[in-house]
PLY file of the C-alpha trace (Angstrom):
ply
format ascii 1.0
element vertex 338
property float x
property float y
property float z
element edge 337
property int vertex1
property int vertex2
end_header
-110.19 -46.83 182.48
-109.10 -49.24 184.51
-111.36 -52.36 185.74
-111.01 -56.31 187.40
-111.44 -58.65 185.17
-112.02 -62.44 186.20
-110.67 -63.86 183.27
-110.71 -67.79 184.07
-110.62 -70.09 186.79
-108.54 -68.73 189.48
-107.40 -65.64 187.03
-107.79 -62.57 187.69
-106.03 -58.92 186.68
-106.54 -55.01 186.35
-107.42 -54.36 182.42
-107.77 -51.24 180.13
-111.37 -51.07 179.35
-113.76 -48.65 177.60
-115.10 -45.99 179.55
-118.90 -46.11 179.66
-120.56 -43.22 177.31
-122.18 -40.29 178.45
-125.23 -40.50 180.52
-128.63 -41.13 178.66
-131.85 -39.83 179.80
-132.52 -40.85 183.59
-129.14 -42.17 183.70
-126.10 -41.41 186.17
-122.54 -41.39 185.64
-120.60 -42.73 188.81
-116.92 -42.41 190.13
-117.16 -45.73 191.69
-115.73 -45.28 195.55
-115.99 -48.55 197.35
-116.72 -51.94 196.28
-117.30 -55.36 198.55
-116.19 -58.89 197.23
-119.28 -60.52 197.27
-119.46 -65.05 197.96
-120.98 -65.03 194.42
-117.91 -63.01 192.99
-115.40 -65.68 195.01
-117.79 -68.51 193.16
-116.87 -66.74 190.00
-113.35 -66.75 190.54
-113.52 -70.44 191.31
-115.68 -71.37 188.52
-118.23 -72.28 190.63
-121.31 -69.70 189.36
-122.94 -71.21 186.51
-124.86 -68.18 186.14
-121.61 -66.12 185.03
-120.21 -66.34 181.91
-115.94 -65.12 181.51
-114.32 -62.78 181.13
-116.34 -60.82 183.67
-115.94 -57.33 185.75
-117.03 -58.49 189.02
-118.67 -56.15 191.63
-122.37 -55.15 193.04
-121.85 -53.81 196.50
-121.33 -50.57 195.28
-120.37 -47.25 196.58
-120.34 -44.28 194.51
-120.19 -40.44 193.79
-121.87 -39.22 191.11
-119.76 -37.39 188.39
-122.49 -36.29 185.63
-126.63 -36.94 185.08
-128.36 -37.16 182.10
-131.45 -35.77 181.05
-134.54 -35.96 183.47
-132.61 -37.32 186.33
-133.67 -35.33 189.64
-131.58 -32.57 190.66
-130.78 -34.18 193.80
-128.12 -35.97 192.33
-125.85 -33.52 192.05
-122.01 -33.59 191.14
-120.27 -35.11 194.36
-123.07 -36.69 195.87
-122.87 -40.44 197.61
-124.79 -42.89 196.30
-125.75 -47.06 197.37
-126.59 -48.14 194.08
-129.37 -51.61 194.15
-127.40 -53.83 191.83
-130.74 -55.93 190.09
-132.77 -55.15 187.38
-136.50 -56.11 186.93
-138.70 -56.55 183.93
-141.99 -55.59 185.02
-143.64 -58.16 183.16
-142.80 -61.38 184.47
-144.74 -63.37 187.19
-142.54 -62.05 190.06
-142.80 -58.41 189.21
-146.66 -58.71 188.51
-147.04 -59.41 191.83
-144.64 -56.83 192.93
-141.63 -58.98 193.51
-139.28 -57.61 191.79
-136.10 -59.09 193.47
-137.33 -62.16 192.32
-137.62 -60.96 188.42
-137.37 -64.22 186.33
-135.13 -61.90 183.69
-133.19 -60.25 186.94
-129.54 -59.61 185.73
-127.39 -58.59 188.23
-124.50 -57.07 188.15
-121.10 -58.54 188.16
-123.09 -61.69 187.81
-125.20 -61.88 184.22
-123.62 -58.86 183.50
-120.39 -56.65 184.17
-120.06 -55.24 187.53
-118.72 -52.15 189.42
-114.63 -53.23 189.78
-114.00 -50.28 187.80
-113.34 -46.48 187.89
-116.40 -45.39 186.37
-120.20 -47.09 185.48
-123.37 -45.55 184.01
-126.58 -46.75 185.88
-130.23 -45.48 185.90
-131.09 -42.82 188.85
-134.02 -45.09 189.83
-131.52 -47.89 190.71
-129.31 -45.51 192.94
-130.32 -44.37 196.93
-128.53 -41.00 198.10
-126.72 -41.34 201.31
-124.45 -38.49 203.10
-125.01 -39.87 206.63
-122.75 -43.16 206.41
-118.98 -43.44 206.37
-118.16 -43.84 202.63
-116.99 -47.23 203.28
-119.91 -48.54 204.74
-121.75 -47.75 201.36
-120.76 -50.98 200.33
-122.19 -52.71 202.94
-126.07 -52.07 202.45
-126.50 -54.54 200.07
-124.76 -57.75 201.34
-126.54 -57.03 204.46
-129.69 -56.38 203.18
-129.65 -59.62 201.66
-129.66 -61.54 205.24
-132.30 -58.95 205.92
-134.65 -60.32 203.35
-134.22 -63.69 204.56
-135.50 -62.69 207.78
-138.33 -60.70 206.14
-139.32 -64.11 204.41
-139.13 -66.02 207.62
-141.24 -63.40 209.29
-138.75 -63.43 212.32
-140.95 -61.77 215.48
-140.06 -60.96 219.32
-139.86 -64.45 220.88
-138.55 -66.51 217.99
-135.80 -68.73 218.49
-133.63 -68.56 215.16
-130.80 -70.83 214.00
-128.68 -68.97 211.69
-126.80 -71.38 209.29
-123.46 -69.58 208.04
-122.24 -66.48 209.63
-120.75 -64.57 205.93
-121.46 -61.08 205.37
-125.10 -62.94 204.31
-125.49 -64.57 207.33
-124.12 -61.40 209.44
-127.15 -60.18 208.13
-129.73 -62.50 209.13
-127.72 -62.14 212.65
-128.22 -58.52 213.06
-132.28 -58.07 211.68
-133.07 -61.14 213.60
-131.80 -59.48 217.08
-133.20 -56.52 215.90
-136.92 -58.12 215.68
-136.26 -59.77 219.46
-135.39 -63.10 218.12
-133.32 -65.24 220.23
-130.23 -66.06 217.93
-128.47 -69.11 217.34
-125.54 -68.71 215.21
-123.31 -71.42 213.57
-120.25 -71.45 212.25
-116.89 -72.84 212.25
-115.02 -69.92 211.74
-114.09 -68.79 215.56
-113.87 -65.45 214.68
-117.03 -65.35 212.65
-119.01 -67.11 215.84
-117.27 -64.14 218.10
-118.53 -61.23 215.66
-122.32 -63.00 215.22
-121.53 -62.47 219.38
-120.77 -59.03 218.69
-123.80 -58.35 216.87
-127.02 -59.45 218.12
-126.55 -63.75 218.73
-127.41 -65.16 222.09
-125.80 -68.47 221.38
-123.00 -69.57 218.88
-122.24 -73.07 217.80
-119.48 -74.88 215.89
-120.44 -77.52 213.36
-117.46 -79.51 213.25
-117.22 -79.64 217.28
-120.23 -82.41 217.20
-123.96 -82.64 216.18
-125.33 -79.81 215.41
-129.03 -80.58 215.28
-127.95 -81.88 218.66
-126.54 -78.76 220.06
-129.83 -76.62 218.74
-131.87 -79.37 220.24
-130.41 -78.99 223.56
-130.55 -75.22 223.56
-134.17 -75.42 222.95
-135.62 -77.76 224.97
-135.86 -80.78 222.25
-138.36 -78.10 220.54
-135.81 -77.08 217.63
-135.94 -73.43 216.35
-139.05 -71.29 215.18
-136.87 -70.27 212.14
-133.83 -72.07 210.21
-132.44 -69.76 207.98
-129.27 -71.47 205.70
-126.72 -69.14 204.27
-124.44 -71.67 203.29
-125.03 -73.69 200.37
-124.28 -77.14 201.15
-126.58 -80.15 200.79
-125.99 -80.58 204.84
-127.07 -77.59 205.74
-129.80 -77.45 203.90
-131.05 -81.19 205.25
-129.58 -79.59 208.63
-131.74 -76.62 208.42
-135.09 -78.72 208.15
-133.83 -80.86 211.43
-133.50 -77.96 213.15
-136.85 -76.62 212.74
-139.43 -77.09 215.12
-142.81 -78.58 214.61
-144.70 -75.75 212.73
-141.56 -73.81 212.18
-140.42 -71.87 209.21
-137.33 -72.87 206.90
-135.45 -70.10 204.57
-132.94 -70.88 202.18
-130.84 -67.66 201.12
-127.64 -69.82 200.08
-127.91 -72.37 197.38
-126.82 -75.50 196.96
-124.21 -76.62 194.35
-125.11 -80.10 194.26
-128.26 -82.40 194.75
-129.99 -82.33 198.14
-131.52 -85.55 199.55
-134.48 -84.90 201.77
-136.38 -87.78 203.48
-139.48 -85.53 202.93
-142.10 -87.18 205.50
-140.53 -84.34 207.92
-142.08 -81.56 205.65
-145.33 -83.05 206.14
-145.07 -84.19 210.13
-143.93 -81.22 210.96
-145.76 -78.73 208.42
-143.01 -76.55 207.94
-143.11 -73.60 205.59
-140.28 -73.28 203.25
-139.22 -69.95 201.66
-136.57 -69.38 198.70
-135.41 -65.69 199.33
-133.25 -63.80 196.80
-131.54 -60.75 196.28
-133.48 -57.70 198.42
-136.13 -55.18 198.29
-135.73 -51.68 198.33
-137.39 -51.41 201.94
-134.37 -53.94 202.95
-132.06 -51.53 201.67
-133.55 -49.20 203.64
-133.69 -51.02 206.82
-129.99 -51.74 206.76
-128.90 -47.95 205.85
-130.97 -47.29 209.41
-129.23 -49.95 211.53
-125.88 -48.83 210.13
-126.56 -45.20 210.76
-127.49 -46.66 214.46
-124.25 -48.89 214.94
-122.25 -46.03 213.33
-118.30 -47.02 213.90
-119.13 -50.42 215.17
-120.17 -51.78 211.70
-116.34 -51.03 211.04
-115.98 -54.53 212.63
-117.40 -56.28 209.65
-114.75 -55.18 207.05
-112.14 -57.76 207.41
-109.38 -55.94 204.45
-109.83 -53.28 202.69
-107.40 -53.07 199.78
-106.56 -50.27 197.13
-107.68 -50.49 193.43
-104.24 -50.62 192.17
-103.60 -53.53 194.17
-106.73 -55.83 194.07
-106.04 -58.42 191.19
-105.10 -60.78 193.64
-108.13 -59.73 196.18
-109.81 -62.65 195.30
-107.13 -65.05 195.40
-106.19 -63.92 199.00
-110.15 -64.58 199.96
-109.91 -68.00 198.60
-106.96 -68.88 200.20
-108.36 -67.37 203.99
-111.86 -68.37 204.44
-112.17 -66.95 207.63
-112.42 -63.49 206.08
-115.82 -62.33 206.12
-115.59 -58.99 203.86
-112.97 -57.53 201.29
-113.34 -53.93 200.77
-111.96 -52.62 197.66
-110.93 -48.82 197.89
-110.88 -46.92 194.74
0 1
1 2
2 3
3 4
4 5
5 6
6 7
7 8
8 9
9 10
10 11
11 12
12 13
13 14
14 15
15 16
16 17
17 18
18 19
19 20
20 21
21 22
22 23
23 24
24 25
25 26
26 27
27 28
28 29
29 30
30 31
31 32
32 33
33 34
34 35
35 36
36 37
37 38
38 39
39 40
40 41
41 42
42 43
43 44
44 45
45 46
46 47
47 48
48 49
49 50
50 51
51 52
52 53
53 54
54 55
55 56
56 57
57 58
58 59
59 60
60 61
61 62
62 63
63 64
64 65
65 66
66 67
67 68
68 69
69 70
70 71
71 72
72 73
73 74
74 75
75 76
76 77
77 78
78 79
79 80
80 81
81 82
82 83
83 84
84 85
85 86
86 87
87 88
88 89
89 90
90 91
91 92
92 93
93 94
94 95
95 96
96 97
97 98
98 99
99 100
100 101
101 102
102 103
103 104
104 105
105 106
106 107
107 108
108 109
109 110
110 111
111 112
112 113
113 114
114 115
115 116
116 117
117 118
118 119
119 120
120 121
121 122
122 123
123 124
124 125
125 126
126 127
127 128
128 129
129 130
130 131
131 132
132 133
133 134
134 135
135 136
136 137
137 138
138 139
139 140
140 141
141 142
142 143
143 144
144 145
145 146
146 147
147 148
148 149
149 150
150 151
151 152
152 153
153 154
154 155
155 156
156 157
157 158
158 159
159 160
160 161
161 162
162 163
163 164
164 165
165 166
166 167
167 168
168 169
169 170
170 171
171 172
172 173
173 174
174 175
175 176
176 177
177 178
178 179
179 180
180 181
181 182
182 183
183 184
184 185
185 186
186 187
187 188
188 189
189 190
190 191
191 192
192 193
193 194
194 195
195 196
196 197
197 198
198 199
199 200
200 201
201 202
202 203
203 204
204 205
205 206
206 207
207 208
208 209
209 210
210 211
211 212
212 213
213 214
214 215
215 216
216 217
217 218
218 219
219 220
220 221
221 222
222 223
223 224
224 225
225 226
226 227
227 228
228 229
229 230
230 231
231 232
232 233
233 234
234 235
235 236
236 237
237 238
238 239
239 240
240 241
241 242
242 243
243 244
244 245
245 246
246 247
247 248
248 249
249 250
250 251
251 252
252 253
253 254
254 255
255 256
256 257
257 258
258 259
259 260
260 261
261 262
262 263
263 264
264 265
265 266
266 267
267 268
268 269
269 270
270 271
271 272
272 273
273 274
274 275
275 276
276 277
277 278
278 279
279 280
280 281
281 282
282 283
283 284
284 285
285 286
286 287
287 288
288 289
289 290
290 291
291 292
292 293
293 294
294 295
295 296
296 297
297 298
298 299
299 300
300 301
301 302
302 303
303 304
304 305
305 306
306 307
307 308
308 309
309 310
310 311
311 312
312 313
313 314
314 315
315 316
316 317
317 318
318 319
319 320
320 321
321 322
322 323
323 324
324 325
325 326
326 327
327 328
328 329
329 330
330 331
331 332
332 333
333 334
334 335
335 336
336 337
């Protein structure tokens, strides 16, 4: 079968690879139908993902169709049924798993990152990692996982009605933050240098949008909040400057959530942590509940969700898809259609 492989830094191509074996007990053979490209895939392509060893088949934002099932799989997973993949593993024994926070498993192996992913014609996955869905548009199944990461960050920040929330970065994960925070009744300030992404954030619920390249963005947030700062600052960029800006934007007794991660060391004036008595949270992956919340939102959004897909590329033409994104960072989401 064919699969897209990132061979080396800024080198990707379609390859013939071995087809998966027949599904074993508890497993499902899937025909992959849509795969969204993620920022982690782009970082792998650019040689900036320390969690990946090349060559690697990318792709963990997967919408698929059931082809066959192994023994013991629920009859609901009938051939032809559409599914969304939950692409993370959980060991069940580490401290995160014992606390019920399996999304942060110490030994997690995400598809397309620590193991080969879904940008192939077929893949075998455990039934327990699949969510059946016949209501969403097939291409929108690939939107569930990235949006769920943003929804999880909002849950980590305990965002509620009346909160002011700054979202640093309006890529797909940041867009999930905007959508979930607005749905929770928060006043959202979306921050991104790309005009198209700011416009989209506004369309999906942001009350204010700011260009961080237009001036002092921390001062702009202060002006919008009467010099209070925001109740919750959620960082979804992964740059040292946005890490420190999030702390500066947060109000006294505010919350900071880091869903991006910086690729370089970050320097802080740490007294601000104490003076403001900040709650600072990391946010990793997403839970099943986050997936279900995104599915419910997408069902309500209907055709509006199509605006979140910047470009659809046929699988046969996808060898250059990561290069296209690398050259145009204004792209929000590329979906590969098989």
